[in-house]
N, C-alpha and C positions, 0 to 999 in steps of 0.2 A: 504494500500500499505506499503511495507516494506522500509526501509532508503535506501537500496542498488538501490530499484527500482526509489525513489525520485532522488537520486544522478544522477543516468543514464538518466531521463526524463529531469532534470533540465541543464546537461551535453548537452544532445542533443539540446534543446533549445536554449543554448546559442552559440552552435556551428552553427545552423541554422539562427540565427540572424546576426551572425559574418559573414556567408557566403552571405547572400542575402543583407547586409549594401550597400556594392558598388553598387549593381543594383539598390537598392531602392534610393539611393542619383542620381544616374545617371537619373532615371525616373523624380525624384523632379526638378533637374536643368534644364532637358531639357524642361520643361515648364514654366520657370520662366526665369526672367533675371537672370544677374550674381549675382549682389547685393542683389537680394533678395534671390537667392539658397544659395550663402555662408553664409548669415545672417539668414537663416531660418525663412524668414518673413511668417509667417502662413496666414497673412490675403493677400498677394500678388494675384495679379488676375494672372490666367494663360493665356498662350502666345504659338503661333505657330510661331513666328517670327523666332526662333532658327531653327526651321526645315527648314523654307524656306532659311535663310542664308546658311545654312550646305549643303542644296542640290544642290546651286548655285556655291557652292564653289570647287567643283570637280566632276567629269566625273561619277556619281556614278552607272548610268545605264550600261556602259562600265565594271566597277569592278563587279556589279553582274551578267553580262553576262560572264566575263571573271570566275569569281566562280563557277557559274552554270557549265561551260565547264569543268572545272578543275576536280571539284568532280565527274561529270558523267564520264569524261574519265579515272579518277582513279578506279572508283568502276566497268565498264566493264574490265578494265584490272586486276583488282583482282578477279573478277568474274572468268576469264576463265583461268588464270594462280592458282589462288587458286584452282577450282575446278580440275584442271587436276592433279596437283601436289598432293593434297589430295586425290583423287580416286587412282594415283597410289601407294600413301604410304600407303591406306588403304586396298587396294584388289587386287593390282598387284604384283607378285613374282618377285624379279629380285636380283641379286647379289649385295649385298653393301646397301640393303634398310636401314637398321637400323642405318648403320654409316651416309648415307646421311641426314637421318631423323633428327640425331642429331646435324649435321652441320647447317640444317635448323634453328633448335631452337635455336641455339647459336646468331643465329640473334636479338631475344628477348633480349639478354643482352648488344647489341651494340645500344648505344642511336644515333640517328639519326644525331644530331650535330656534333659527331665524323666523320662521312664521308662526310661532307660537302665539303671540299678540293677536295678528291676523285671524289665526284659526279660530282664537277664544272670541273673538269678535262676532266671526261668523256661526260658531256652534251658538252663542247665545242669543243673536238673532233668529237662529232657526227651532230655537226652544231645545238643543240636544244637550245642553250642559247635564253633567252627571247623568250620563246614559251610556250604555254600552255602543250604539251607536255614533255618539258624538266622539268617542276615544278612537273608534274605527274610521270613521269617513274620510279625514285627512289622509289616509294612506292607501285609500282603494283606488286611485287614479295613479298609478306607481309609473314612472317613466321607465325603472330598469324591467319592469314586467312589461311594459309596451314594446319596448326594444327587445328584450328577450323573445316575446312572442313574434314579432315581425322577424327575428334572424331564422326563428324556426319555420316560420310558414315558407320563407323565400326558398329554403331548400326542399320544398315539396315539388316533384315532378311535375309539370305544365301538363304533361300527358293525363296525370291523373285528375285535374281539375276539367281538362276538355272532355273526358269520357263522362264524367257527372255531369256536365251540362248538356252532353248528347242524351244521356240518359233521363233529361228533362228536371234535374235539380234546379231550384232557385239558388240564389246567390247565397243565401244563409243554409240552404240545403248542402251546396257545397262546402261551405264552412264546416257543418256539423258532420257530415259523413266523411270528409277526405282530410280536411286541414286537422281537425282537433284530435282524430286517431294517430296521424301521422308525427303530432308532437308529444304523444304520450310521456315519452322520458324529459321533454322539457317541464311540462307541467308538474311532474313529479319532484324534479329538482327545485322548480320555483317553489313549491309547496314547501318542502322542507326549510327553504331559506326563510319565507314568510311566516311560517309559524314559530320556527327559532327566534326572528326578530321580535314578532309583537310578543311572545312569550315573555321576553327580558325587556321589552320597552318600559320606560319609568318616567323620564320628564313630562311628557305630554299628558300620560294618565293622571299623574299628581297634581297637574294643574287642573284639570277639567272634573276630576271626580270630588264628592264631598262626603260619599256614605260608604257605608259598607256593601250596600246594595249594588253598589258599581265598581267598587275598587278591585283591581287586579291583584294577582300574587306578588308582584313587585313592589308596588303601593303598601299593601298589607304589611309584607315584610319591613320595611323602611318604618311605618309607623310600630310594629312590635319592636323594632330595635332600637327605637328612639331612646336617647340618654334619659328622658323624664319618665321613662317607662321603667328604668334600672337596667343596668349594662351586665349582663350574665354570657361571656362570651360561648360557655358549652350550649346552653339553652338557644342561643342566636344560630350557633353553628348547626344544631340540629333542626331548626326550622329553615335554614337556609338549604340543608339537604332535603328537605319536604318538597320544597320550592322547586329544586334544579332536577329531582329523582325522576319526574316523568321523560322529559326531556332526555337526559342521560339514558335512561332506559331504552327509550327507543332508538337513539343513536347506535349503542351497544348492540342491539337485536339487529336493526336493519342497517349496519355501518357498510356492509357490502352493496345494497342496495344505493345506499346513498352515495358512496363514491361512483359507483357507475352510472346513476342517474346523471350526474356533474359531468362523466367524461362523456356519455351520448347526447348531451344537450350541449355539449361545446363551451362550457364554462370553463375559462381558465385562471 
């Protein structure tokens, strides 16, 4: 093995250790008392008391339900809007198409945090404050999703489109029967990205929600771990594990499909 190769391997190992260290400590602290966790007492017994305390300290079932409804609503909205827009930009000819597509792509250069004030005003005017739809609506028209669908639809052979039209399919029929099935791997890849992103989204849900009936897991966890509620590193670590466990389990179970979907979708 060459010297450069060894340096790259060593650097990758260092980065991996740095990345996984917080998670490893959270796992350690969640199963130990605070004093044993902080002092790294390797002989200390394991305990599940932290999970019981954390579970009783907040309405986690409600937070899980809110988060599930949020990511599902956003994903459905993104699939509908991004599919229609991506198909239009890929296969429909209309005046100003390239200019509009450039304007859509400009959204990629704008951080969502920059638009929080404007989004809040729009949500307030529409009566969507403190609602699941209010949290998810700003993310449904995703520039990344539109771009991804456009690129996927452009790879569909034109012959399939023409055959479907000869068989009498309308424009939407061609989209439903030809383009959407051909882009299945792209939909899977995008769904994984969307669910992970909005499961972990924090700042906008924090701004727009005011009650436990709409707060997702991230906001609920921040309130649960707030200093005024008392800081217990072991209990907070247990709560953190509960929040990330569903996503972690899905990734560990479907990691092969996760990687393959990205490769087939052409995401680099």
